[in-house]
A tleap script that builds the chain and sets N, CA, C and O, in Angstrom:
source leaprc.protein.ff14SB
mol = sequence {
  NMET GLU ARG SER LEU LEU GLN ARG ILE GLU
  SER PHE LEU LYS GLU SER HIE MET PRO PRO
  SER VAL PHE GLY ARG ALA ALA VAL HIE ASP
  PRO ARG LEU VAL SER ASP LEU ARG GLY GLY
  ARG GLU PRO GLY ARG LEU LEU ILE CYS ARG
  VAL GLU HIE PHE MET ASN LYS TRP ARG ALA
  ASP PHE HIE SER GLY ARG VAL ALA GLN GLN
  GLY ASP ARG ARG VAL ARG ALA ARG GLY GLY
  CALA
}
set mol.1.N position { 183.477 -150.737 95.186 }
set mol.1.CA position { 183.550 -151.022 96.613 }
set mol.1.C position { 182.180 -150.788 97.245 }
set mol.1.O position { 181.558 -149.747 97.034 }
set mol.2.N position { 181.729 -151.745 98.002 }
set mol.2.CA position { 180.408 -151.656 98.627 }
set mol.2.C position { 180.455 -150.729 99.838 }
set mol.2.O position { 181.386 -150.771 100.642 }
set mol.3.N position { 179.426 -149.893 99.942 }
set mol.3.CA position { 179.347 -148.993 101.086 }
set mol.3.C position { 178.954 -149.774 102.330 }
set mol.3.O position { 178.253 -150.782 102.247 }
set mol.4.N position { 179.409 -149.301 103.477 }
set mol.4.CA position { 179.086 -149.968 104.737 }
set mol.4.C position { 177.622 -149.721 105.095 }
set mol.4.O position { 176.978 -148.829 104.543 }
set mol.5.N position { 177.120 -150.508 106.008 }
set mol.5.CA position { 175.743 -150.328 106.471 }
set mol.5.C position { 175.566 -148.927 107.034 }
set mol.5.O position { 174.557 -148.277 106.761 }
set mol.6.N position { 176.518 -148.457 107.805 }
set mol.6.CA position { 176.406 -147.117 108.389 }
set mol.6.C position { 176.327 -146.049 107.300 }
set mol.6.O position { 175.542 -145.109 107.426 }
set mol.7.N position { 177.109 -146.169 106.247 }
set mol.7.CA position { 177.051 -145.207 105.157 }
set mol.7.C position { 175.683 -145.218 104.477 }
set mol.7.O position { 175.149 -144.166 104.125 }
set mol.8.N position { 175.125 -146.405 104.297 }
set mol.8.CA position { 173.790 -146.505 103.680 }
set mol.8.C position { 172.724 -145.924 104.599 }
set mol.8.O position { 171.780 -145.289 104.130 }
set mol.9.N position { 172.867 -146.137 105.901 }
set mol.9.CA position { 171.919 -145.567 106.855 }
set mol.9.C position { 172.025 -144.045 106.857 }
set mol.9.O position { 171.006 -143.354 106.849 }
set mol.10.N position { 173.242 -143.518 106.867 }
set mol.10.CA position { 173.430 -142.063 106.864 }
set mol.10.C position { 172.768 -141.438 105.634 }
set mol.10.O position { 172.128 -140.392 105.741 }
set mol.11.N position { 172.915 -142.066 104.479 }
set mol.11.CA position { 172.260 -141.570 103.264 }
set mol.11.C position { 170.747 -141.613 103.408 }
set mol.11.O position { 170.048 -140.683 103.008 }
set mol.12.N position { 170.248 -142.706 103.985 }
set mol.12.CA position { 168.801 -142.844 104.186 }
set mol.12.C position { 168.281 -141.770 105.136 }
set mol.12.O position { 167.209 -141.210 104.906 }
set mol.13.N position { 169.020 -141.479 106.191 }
set mol.13.CA position { 168.583 -140.466 107.152 }
set mol.13.C position { 168.452 -139.102 106.477 }
set mol.13.O position { 167.515 -138.357 106.764 }
set mol.14.N position { 169.373 -138.774 105.595 }
set mol.14.CA position { 169.288 -137.511 104.862 }
set mol.14.C position { 168.097 -137.517 103.911 }
set mol.14.O position { 167.372 -136.529 103.795 }
set mol.15.N position { 167.907 -138.636 103.240 }
set mol.15.CA position { 166.808 -138.766 102.271 }
set mol.15.C position { 165.447 -138.673 102.945 }
set mol.15.O position { 164.538 -138.024 102.428 }
set mol.16.N position { 165.304 -139.315 104.089 }
set mol.16.CA position { 163.998 -139.403 104.752 }
set mol.16.C position { 163.772 -138.301 105.772 }
set mol.16.O position { 162.651 -138.125 106.248 }
set mol.17.N position { 164.817 -137.554 106.116 }
set mol.17.CA position { 164.742 -136.522 107.163 }
set mol.17.C position { 164.294 -137.130 108.488 }
set mol.17.O position { 163.583 -136.498 109.269 }
set mol.18.N position { 164.724 -138.369 108.727 }
set mol.18.CA position { 164.343 -139.101 109.923 }
set mol.18.C position { 165.464 -138.995 110.962 }
set mol.18.O position { 166.624 -139.235 110.630 }
set mol.19.N position { 165.143 -138.642 112.204 }
set mol.19.CA position { 166.174 -138.625 113.248 }
set mol.19.C position { 166.732 -140.028 113.486 }
set mol.19.O position { 165.999 -141.007 113.346 }
set mol.20.N position { 167.999 -140.143 113.838 }
set mol.20.CA position { 168.619 -141.459 114.034 }
set mol.20.C position { 167.895 -142.350 115.047 }
set mol.20.O position { 167.765 -143.553 114.822 }
set mol.21.N position { 167.428 -141.782 116.148 }
set mol.21.CA position { 166.765 -142.615 117.162 }
set mol.21.C position { 165.429 -143.136 116.657 }
set mol.21.O position { 165.043 -144.262 116.972 }
set mol.22.N position { 164.723 -142.333 115.881 }
set mol.22.CA position { 163.445 -142.774 115.301 }
set mol.22.C position { 163.705 -143.898 114.302 }
set mol.22.O position { 162.973 -144.887 114.264 }
set mol.23.N position { 164.751 -143.736 113.496 }
set mol.23.CA position { 165.116 -144.779 112.539 }
set mol.23.C position { 165.418 -146.096 113.248 }
set mol.23.O position { 164.876 -147.138 112.879 }
set mol.24.N position { 166.274 -146.056 114.258 }
set mol.24.CA position { 166.649 -147.275 114.964 }
set mol.24.C position { 165.459 -147.966 115.607 }
set mol.24.O position { 165.334 -149.190 115.563 }
set mol.25.N position { 164.588 -147.165 116.205 }
set mol.25.CA position { 163.405 -147.735 116.848 }
set mol.25.C position { 162.477 -148.365 115.806 }
set mol.25.O position { 161.959 -149.461 116.021 }
set mol.26.N position { 162.269 -147.684 114.693 }
set mol.26.CA position { 161.360 -148.192 113.663 }
set mol.26.C position { 161.938 -149.413 112.946 }
set mol.26.O position { 161.208 -150.350 112.622 }
set mol.27.N position { 163.241 -149.398 112.701 }
set mol.27.CA position { 163.854 -150.474 111.925 }
set mol.27.C position { 164.069 -151.745 112.737 }
set mol.27.O position { 163.764 -152.841 112.267 }
set mol.28.N position { 164.596 -151.605 113.960 }
set mol.28.CA position { 164.970 -152.797 114.731 }
set mol.28.C position { 164.649 -152.676 116.216 }
set mol.28.O position { 165.191 -153.428 117.026 }
set mol.29.N position { 163.780 -151.743 116.584 }
set mol.29.CA position { 163.383 -151.539 117.980 }
set mol.29.C position { 164.579 -151.211 118.881 }
set mol.29.O position { 164.631 -151.633 120.036 }
set mol.30.N position { 165.543 -150.450 118.333 }
set mol.30.CA position { 166.740 -150.068 119.086 }
set mol.30.C position { 167.068 -148.612 118.793 }
set mol.30.O position { 167.723 -148.323 117.791 }
set mol.31.N position { 166.626 -147.683 119.648 }
set mol.31.CA position { 166.864 -146.270 119.376 }
set mol.31.C position { 168.344 -145.873 119.382 }
set mol.31.O position { 168.692 -144.800 118.889 }
set mol.32.N position { 169.206 -146.711 119.924 }
set mol.32.CA position { 170.646 -146.404 119.967 }
set mol.32.C position { 171.414 -147.035 118.799 }
set mol.32.O position { 172.642 -146.948 118.757 }
set mol.33.N position { 170.727 -147.654 117.873 }
set mol.33.CA position { 171.394 -148.363 116.776 }
set mol.33.C position { 172.398 -147.483 116.042 }
set mol.33.O position { 173.569 -147.848 115.937 }
set mol.34.N position { 171.967 -146.334 115.534 }
set mol.34.CA position { 172.854 -145.487 114.737 }
set mol.34.C position { 174.012 -144.979 115.592 }
set mol.34.O position { 175.156 -144.954 115.138 }
set mol.35.N position { 173.721 -144.578 116.812 }
set mol.35.CA position { 174.769 -144.121 117.715 }
set mol.35.C position { 175.799 -145.221 117.958 }
set mol.35.O position { 177.003 -144.966 117.942 }
set mol.36.N position { 175.322 -146.435 118.181 }
set mol.36.CA position { 176.230 -147.563 118.415 }
set mol.36.C position { 177.072 -147.877 117.178 }
set mol.36.O position { 178.265 -148.156 117.291 }
set mol.37.N position { 176.446 -147.831 115.989 }
set mol.37.CA position { 177.188 -148.082 114.753 }
set mol.37.C position { 178.246 -147.003 114.535 }
set mol.37.O position { 179.362 -147.295 114.106 }
set mol.38.N position { 177.890 -145.767 114.830 }
set mol.38.CA position { 178.860 -144.668 114.715 }
set mol.38.C position { 180.015 -144.868 115.690 }
set mol.38.O position { 181.137 -144.429 115.434 }
set mol.39.N position { 179.736 -145.532 116.808 }
set mol.39.CA position { 180.761 -145.781 117.814 }
set mol.39.C position { 181.563 -147.046 117.584 }
set mol.39.O position { 182.437 -147.379 118.385 }
set mol.40.N position { 181.279 -147.762 116.493 }
set mol.40.CA position { 182.079 -148.929 116.162 }
set mol.40.C position { 181.390 -150.273 116.266 }
set mol.40.O position { 182.024 -151.299 116.021 }
set mol.41.N position { 180.117 -150.305 116.621 }
set mol.41.CA position { 179.392 -151.586 116.708 }
set mol.41.C position { 179.415 -152.287 115.353 }
set mol.41.O position { 179.181 -151.664 114.318 }
set mol.42.N position { 179.695 -153.571 115.371 }
set mol.42.CA position { 179.716 -154.377 114.150 }
set mol.42.C position { 178.377 -155.105 114.014 }
set mol.42.O position { 178.042 -155.934 114.859 }
set mol.43.N position { 177.617 -154.810 112.974 }
set mol.43.CA position { 176.311 -155.450 112.808 }
set mol.43.C position { 176.444 -156.882 112.295 }
set mol.43.O position { 177.338 -157.200 111.510 }
set mol.44.N position { 175.539 -157.732 112.755 }
set mol.44.CA position { 175.484 -159.098 112.261 }
set mol.44.C position { 174.629 -159.167 111.002 }
set mol.44.O position { 174.000 -158.183 110.613 }
set mol.45.N position { 174.613 -160.320 110.380 }
set mol.45.CA position { 173.876 -160.526 109.127 }
set mol.45.C position { 172.379 -160.261 109.311 }
set mol.45.O position { 171.764 -159.615 108.463 }
set mol.46.N position { 171.788 -160.747 110.398 }
set mol.46.CA position { 170.354 -160.554 110.624 }
set mol.46.C position { 170.019 -159.071 110.785 }
set mol.46.O position { 169.029 -158.595 110.230 }
set mol.47.N position { 170.829 -158.351 111.532 }
set mol.47.CA position { 170.608 -156.917 111.718 }
set mol.47.C position { 170.693 -156.184 110.381 }
set mol.47.O position { 169.854 -155.332 110.089 }
set mol.48.N position { 171.687 -156.505 109.579 }
set mol.48.CA position { 171.841 -155.876 108.264 }
set mol.48.C position { 170.606 -156.128 107.410 }
set mol.48.O position { 170.098 -155.214 106.761 }
set mol.49.N position { 170.126 -157.364 107.409 }
set mol.49.CA position { 168.941 -157.703 106.616 }
set mol.49.C position { 167.711 -156.940 107.095 }
set mol.49.O position { 166.936 -156.446 106.277 }
set mol.50.N position { 167.524 -156.837 108.399 }
set mol.50.CA position { 166.353 -156.128 108.935 }
set mol.50.C position { 166.400 -154.643 108.586 }
set mol.50.O position { 165.385 -154.056 108.213 }
set mol.51.N position { 167.585 -154.038 108.710 }
set mol.51.CA position { 167.731 -152.619 108.409 }
set mol.51.C position { 167.517 -152.371 106.913 }
set mol.51.O position { 166.805 -151.440 106.538 }
set mol.52.N position { 168.122 -153.191 106.065 }
set mol.52.CA position { 167.952 -153.037 104.619 }
set mol.52.C position { 166.481 -153.195 104.231 }
set mol.52.O position { 165.969 -152.437 103.406 }
set mol.53.N position { 165.810 -154.167 104.818 }
set mol.53.CA position { 164.388 -154.381 104.529 }
set mol.53.C position { 163.577 -153.143 104.914 }
set mol.53.O position { 162.722 -152.698 104.148 }
set mol.54.N position { 163.841 -152.590 106.089 }
set mol.54.CA position { 163.117 -151.401 106.525 }
set mol.54.C position { 163.321 -150.243 105.552 }
set mol.54.O position { 162.357 -149.583 105.164 }
set mol.55.N position { 164.576 -149.991 105.154 }
set mol.55.CA position { 164.854 -148.874 104.251 }
set mol.55.C position { 164.200 -149.092 102.884 }
set mol.55.O position { 163.639 -148.159 102.309 }
set mol.56.N position { 164.271 -150.313 102.366 }
set mol.56.CA position { 163.655 -150.604 101.068 }
set mol.56.C position { 162.135 -150.459 101.126 }
set mol.56.O position { 161.522 -149.916 100.207 }
set mol.57.N position { 161.536 -150.944 102.205 }
set mol.57.CA position { 160.079 -150.837 102.345 }
set mol.57.C position { 159.664 -149.376 102.502 }
set mol.57.O position { 158.667 -148.951 101.919 }
set mol.58.N position { 160.420 -148.601 103.286 }
set mol.58.CA position { 160.089 -147.194 103.474 }
set mol.58.C position { 160.156 -146.461 102.137 }
set mol.58.O position { 159.278 -145.657 101.823 }
set mol.59.N position { 161.190 -146.736 101.355 }
set mol.59.CA position { 161.324 -146.065 100.045 }
set mol.59.C position { 160.169 -146.434 99.126 }
set mol.59.O position { 159.620 -145.570 98.442 }
set mol.60.N position { 159.797 -147.706 99.106 }
set mol.60.CA position { 158.671 -148.127 98.259 }
set mol.60.C position { 157.381 -147.447 98.717 }
set mol.60.O position { 156.598 -146.973 97.893 }
set mol.61.N position { 157.165 -147.403 100.021 }
set mol.61.CA position { 155.968 -146.740 100.556 }
set mol.61.C position { 155.994 -145.240 100.271 }
set mol.61.O position { 154.953 -144.650 99.980 }
set mol.62.N position { 157.166 -144.621 100.351 }
set mol.62.CA position { 157.295 -143.186 100.089 }
set mol.62.C position { 156.955 -142.880 98.634 }
set mol.62.O position { 156.226 -141.931 98.348 }
set mol.63.N position { 157.483 -143.683 97.721 }
set mol.63.CA position { 157.241 -143.435 96.297 }
set mol.63.C position { 155.794 -143.715 95.903 }
set mol.63.O position { 155.305 -143.168 94.915 }
set mol.64.N position { 155.114 -144.554 96.661 }
set mol.64.CA position { 153.700 -144.817 96.366 }
set mol.64.C position { 152.780 -143.870 97.138 }
set mol.64.O position { 151.562 -143.925 96.972 }
set mol.65.N position { 153.347 -143.008 97.974 }
set mol.65.CA position { 152.549 -142.024 98.694 }
set mol.65.C position { 151.986 -142.492 100.020 }
set mol.65.O position { 151.150 -141.803 100.605 }
set mol.66.N position { 152.420 -143.651 100.516 }
set mol.66.CA position { 151.876 -144.168 101.780 }
set mol.66.C position { 152.561 -143.601 103.013 }
set mol.66.O position { 151.995 -143.660 104.105 }
set mol.67.N position { 153.760 -143.056 102.870 }
set mol.67.CA position { 154.458 -142.406 103.994 }
set mol.67.C position { 155.032 -141.090 103.508 }
set mol.67.O position { 155.220 -140.887 102.309 }
set mol.68.N position { 155.308 -140.202 104.442 }
set mol.68.CA position { 155.915 -138.913 104.123 }
set mol.68.C position { 157.230 -138.796 104.870 }
set mol.68.O position { 157.472 -139.521 105.835 }
set mol.69.N position { 158.072 -137.888 104.426 }
set mol.69.CA position { 159.306 -137.631 105.154 }
set mol.69.C position { 158.920 -137.140 106.537 }
set mol.69.O position { 158.019 -136.314 106.680 }
set mol.70.N position { 159.601 -137.649 107.555 }
set mol.70.CA position { 159.185 -137.377 108.923 }
set mol.70.C position { 159.749 -136.099 109.497 }
set mol.70.O position { 159.019 -135.340 110.135 }
set mol.71.N position { 160.996 -135.846 109.295 }
set mol.71.CA position { 161.612 -134.696 109.930 }
set mol.71.C position { 161.716 -134.901 111.431 }
set mol.71.O position { 161.392 -135.971 111.947 }
set mol.72.N position { 162.159 -133.897 112.104 }
set mol.72.CA position { 162.322 -133.964 113.549 }
set mol.72.C position { 161.054 -133.433 114.213 }
set mol.72.O position { 160.722 -132.256 114.074 }
set mol.73.N position { 160.359 -134.288 114.923 }
set mol.73.CA position { 159.086 -133.909 115.551 }
set mol.73.C position { 159.248 -132.811 116.575 }
set mol.73.O position { 158.318 -132.038 116.803 }
set mol.74.N position { 160.422 -132.725 117.203 }
set mol.74.CA position { 160.637 -131.673 118.209 }
set mol.74.C position { 160.569 -130.296 117.581 }
set mol.74.O position { 160.090 -129.355 118.214 }
set mol.75.N position { 161.036 -130.157 116.356 }
set mol.75.CA position { 161.013 -128.867 115.669 }
set mol.75.C position { 159.580 -128.468 115.372 }
set mol.75.O position { 159.205 -127.312 115.570 }
set mol.76.N position { 158.777 -129.405 114.901 }
set mol.76.CA position { 157.375 -129.111 114.603 }
set mol.76.C position { 156.623 -128.751 115.866 }
set mol.76.O position { 155.773 -127.861 115.848 }
set mol.77.N position { 156.923 -129.435 116.969 }
set mol.77.CA position { 156.202 -129.188 118.221 }
set mol.77.C position { 156.472 -127.782 118.716 }
set mol.77.O position { 155.554 -127.106 119.180 }
set mol.78.N position { 157.714 -127.326 118.626 }
set mol.78.CA position { 158.048 -125.976 119.078 }
set mol.78.C position { 157.482 -124.930 118.113 }
set mol.78.O position { 157.043 -123.862 118.539 }
set mol.79.N position { 157.493 -125.237 116.823 }
set mol.79.CA position { 157.016 -124.278 115.845 }
set mol.79.C position { 155.516 -124.068 115.910 }
set mol.79.O position { 155.027 -122.991 115.569 }
set mol.80.N position { 154.776 -125.082 116.345 }
set mol.80.CA position { 153.329 -125.000 116.385 }
set mol.80.C position { 152.788 -124.408 117.679 }
set mol.80.O position { 151.593 -124.132 117.785 }
set mol.81.N position { 153.659 -124.211 118.660 }
set mol.81.CA position { 153.198 -123.730 119.968 }
set mol.81.C position { 152.942 -122.248 119.976 }
set mol.81.O position { 152.550 -121.695 121.004 }
savepdb mol mol.pdb
quit
């Protein structure tokens, strides 16, 4: 059984330590994407393709050392003050 887009995104968020709003903005310029999907939004084919492309590209860049896990920037900002 194929996992839903939301399930794949949730796994990616754990893997990348990326906040949901940062993911949505980076993937499809929509910071509410994950929140909307959690609330029942049904993604279209184009949205699914764009999100999958973003996750695949991020993973390839991560494994080649071009990007790092992001984490929550708010935590770093408070910790560095």
